Each structure stands twice: as C-alpha cells, then as structure tokens.
N, C-alpha and C positions, 0 to 999 in steps of 0.2 A: 504494500500500500504506500502511496505517496505520503510524505510527512508534511504536516501543516506547521506554520510558525507558532500560532497561539491557540488555534481551535483545539478543543478537547477531543483527541483521537488517539487510540492505541494501535497496536500492531495487528489487531484482529477486528473484522467487521462487527462481530457481535458485541464485543466489549466497547467499541467506539460508540455504538448506538445506545448502549446501556448508560453511558455517561451523559445524562441530561445536564444541560448547562448549569454550571455553578458560578455564582457571583458572590462577592463579599458585599452584602448590602448594609453592613454596619447596623445602625439602630433604626434604619428605615429602608424603603425601596427607592431612595433618591438616586442610587447609582444607575438605575435603569428605568425606562418609562413603558416599554411595550415588549411583549414576548410573542414571536410569530414563527410559524412554519412558512417556508417559501423557497422559490427557485432562484438560483443565482444566474445573472446574465452579465456577460462581459461584452459591452457594446463597442469596445475599442476606444470610446471616449470616457468611459467610467464603468464602475461596477454597481449594479443594481440588484435588488432582491424584489421579485414580484411575490408578494405574500399570498397565501392561499385564500385570504379573505378580501383580496382586491386592492391592496395598497402597493404603490411603487416607492421603494425606499432607495435613495441615493446614498451609497456607503462612503462616508468621509475617511474611513480608515480601512481600506480594503485589505491591507496586509494582515489584518486580524483573522481573515478567513482564507488566506492564501497558502497554497502548498509551497514547499521549498523550491520546487521547480518553476514557480511563477504562475502556475495554473490555479484554477478555483474549483471547489466542489460543485456538484450539480444542485443539491438540495441541502438546506440547513434549517435547524431550529435554533433561534437565537434571541438573546436579550439585547435590546437597542436603547440607546439614549438619544432623545430628540435633540436636534441642533438648538442652540441658544435662541430663545424667543419663539420657538415653535411649540404648539400644543395640538393634541388630537382634536379635530373639529369635524362636526357632521357635514358630510358632503365633500370633504377634502380628502384626496386620495394620494397625494404625492408629498413626501417628506424627505428631509436630509437627516441622516442618523449616523451615529457611530456604533460599532459593534462592541458590546461590553463582554459578552461571552457567547459561545456557540457550540452546537453539537452537530456532527455529521448525520444526515439521514441516509441510510444505505439505499441506493437507487439502482434499478436495473431496467433494461428493456424487456418487453415481453419475450418469452421463449418461443422461437419460431420452429423448434424441433422437439416438441414435448414427448415424442416417442422414444427419445434418447434418455429420458429421465428414468433412473433405475430404482430410486427409493421414494417412498411416500409415507412420512411419519405423521402422527397425530398432533394437532394443535389443541391446547387446552381451551382457548376461547378466542373469538374474533371480537375485540373490545371496541373497535371503531373502524369506520370505513367511509371515505369520501373521495371526491374527485375535484381537482383544481389544477389549473395550469397544465392540463393534458397529462396529469399524473394521477393514478389511482393509489391512494395512500391507505394502508391498513395498519391497525394497531393490534399486535398479537401478544398473547400469552402462550407459552409453550415450554415443555420439558426439553432439556438438552444435556448432552454428555460432557462436551468440552466447548469452550467459547470459540475455539480457533477455526472450526469448520462448519458453522451454522450458515445455511443458505436457503432461500426460498425462490420459487419460480412462479410466475403468473403467465397463463397462456389462454388463447381463445379456444373455447369448446364449440360454439356455434353462433350464428348470427340470425336474429329474428328481424322483423320488419323495422322496429325502432329499438331493439334490445341486443346488446352484446353480452353473451354468456361467457364468463371466464372462470378458470379454475386457479386456485392458489395451492401450490404444492410445497410441502415441507420436505426439501430435497436432501439436505445433509445436516448432520449434527444431532438427530433425534435417536430414539430407540423404540423397538417394538413393544417393550414392556413399560415404556413411559417413565423409567427410573432416571435418576440423576438430579440435576438442579432445575429450578423453574425461573423463567423470565416472565415479566409482567408488563403489558402495555407498551411493547416496543414498536416504533413506527418503521415501516418499510414503504418505499414508493416505487411504482412501476409505470414506465412511460407507455401511454396508450399507443397502439400501432396506428400508422397513418393510412393504411390501405384497407380499411374496413368497408366492405360492401354493405352499407346500411343506409336506411332512409330516415333521417331525423324528422321529427314532427314539425308542425307549423312554427314552433318556437326554436327550431334548430337544435333541439336537445334530444338526447337518447338516454335510455336506461342501461346501466352496466351492473349485471347481477353476478356475484361471485359465490362460489362454493369452495369449501375446504374440508378435508378430512379432520374430524375432531376426535379427541380421545374418548368421547362418549356419544359419537354420532356425527352426522354431517352438519357443518356450520355454514350459514348463508348470510349474505349482506346485499343490499341494493342501494345504488346511488344514481342520481340523475345529474346530467351535466350537459353543457353546450358542446356540440361537436364542431370544433373550429378548424379542422384540417381542410 
C-alpha cells in the first residue's frame, strides 16, 4: 500500500479502515467543524472533496491526505475545519476547509469476473448502505481471522428495467465457522460500473439492490440514486 504523510493508514487495508479519524479536541470540538465521507478529486488546479451529502470542499492543506508518492486516495472520511469567517449555511454548498484528520475508505471497482471468486464467507450484518458520487458504500460487521487479508467484492447479478441487482461477497479473511475477531460498522465503497444497460425512471434515478451472505441468512439492502453516467 502507498504510504500517506499524515492520514491514518496502516500497512493493511482492514486495519487502515478500522482507524476512524482521531483528533485531539481538547475540552471542546473547536479543532474541527464538520465530519464527512467523500470522494477526492485532483482537478490539476486544486484538491477537492465532493462529500456524499452534496458539498464541495476546497482543501487548503492537501498534503494532509497525500500519499508519499504525490498521489491522493480515492475516498476518505475526514474531520474538517472551516476557513476563517466561514460557517455552514443553508443552501450553501461550497466551502474552503483544512483537513484536521482523516481515514482511508477502502475503495474498489466492481468485479467484472465474479466466476473467479473462490471463497464466500458470512457477514454478521449489513449496518448501512447508500449510494453517492457513483459509489455504493456499505457498512459491514463481520468475523475475521487476520486483518492482513480481508477483502470484499461487489458484482452485478442482473439488471431489471430500472433496478441493478448486485451481490456483495466476503472474499478473503473470513472462516466457515465464523470464529476469530469481529469488526463492526466498517465502510467499504464500490465504484458503480459505467456500462449498465438500464433505463432510469423519469427522474433519472435507479434502484440498486444488494444481497450478501450472512452468518444467519441472506442480508439485503436497497438504495436509490441518480444514474449520471
């Protein structure tokens, strides 16, 4: 894995995402103003984060989320401090911020060759599921053996008229007897494919329904999103 300068990341994907952002808030939360999940964009003129709830954040200290090779992560969960004089206002969607602390969100493309997946372990629970910025983000609780080899895959099962049916597969790191350690509420993001043969409704939106193997039966989730490809 690439190393970051100041973002909280370890040598394994699992542990890096376990490390939810930690900040020294002292006796109040004055060291940060907002906490957001978002997608990092390098425009060539600056580094922006498009948050999953629709804000555009111009990052004044981009080195805080920069890898040592000069590149940037795809998705982060971060605490931000608003620039001097700025406050969150209804209807305002653009802000200049500094990153106080951040965590990597493990991000993958859809698996285009699901028939090559050899393992399918059980997930304890699907704690959350939504789609924003063309990413399907799931929050998972699951048993695992070691943190060094945990991985998940998402792939298309079928396409309906306005519905994409996808599967979430626990590919590596689990066990058939569900023994070991337990992780709770860990976010993973999967980039929606751009070549879906689907017909959005009159609002240009589609349903994306996910199923996953659970330790006590099948887990499901449904999210609606604008299809913008």
